N, C-alpha and C positions, 0 to 999 in steps of 0.2 A: 083167262084164268083171273080169279079176284085178287085184289091187292090185300096183303096181310097188314094187320096194325102192328107197330113196333112199340114194345114196352122195355124200358131199361130199368133194372134194379137200381136202387140208390147207391149201393156199393159199387156197381159197375160203373156209375156215372162218375163217382169220385176217382176211381181207377183211371177212367178215360181223361179226366182234367189233370190227373197227375203225370200224364206222359209228356216227356221232353219238350218236344217242338211242335209248333203250330202245324207245320206241314204234316207230320205224322198223324196228328190228331185229325185233320181234314181228310186224310185217306182213310183212316178207319171209320170216321162217321160217314162218308160217302159208301163204304162198302156195307155198313150196317144198313143205311138207307136202301141200298139196292136189294137187300133180303126181302123187303116188302113186295117186290115184283116176283122174285125167285128165291124162296126160302131154302132151296136146296141147289145152291149154284155149283158149276163144275169146280171140283177142288174141295167141297166141303166134306167133312168126314164125321160120321157118326161115332160117338164115343162108346166104347165096348162096355164100360161099367155102368152106363146110365142112359138115359133117354135124351141126352144132350148131343147136340152137334157142335162142330167147330169150323171156323173159316180161319185162313192164314192171311195176314196183311203185313208182309216183310217179317219182321222179327216178332211182331205181335200176334196174338191169338185171341179171338172172340168166341166166346162159349155161349151157346144159346139154346133155348128150348122152343120147339114148335108145337103149338096147339092147333091142329088142322081143323077140329070141330068148331072153333070159334075165330079161325083165321087170325091168330096172334102169334107173335114172336116175342119172347122174353129173353132179353139179354142178361146173362148171369154173370159173365166175368170178361174183363178186358185186361189182358196182362202181357208182359214180356214172356216169350217163349220159354225162358227158364223157370218161370213162376206160374205158369197157366195152369198146371195140372195138379197143384198141391192143394 
């Protein structure tokens, strides 16, 4: 299987930088990087209202879109679970 290219929206990058501890940021970044090899890992969920997927990393959620035709993953949002679907 080919590796996907990961792109992160500027707003998602700012949300990631605003996360409290360095340890949490590292966990989230490594989970996003792992999406390049497997864009639909065990535990990912397709959101019903759109074409987006989400993965859970502790109390945080990463919402992303997969473009299989061009092998690209676009990270839309990185947020705490209480704010991620707004």
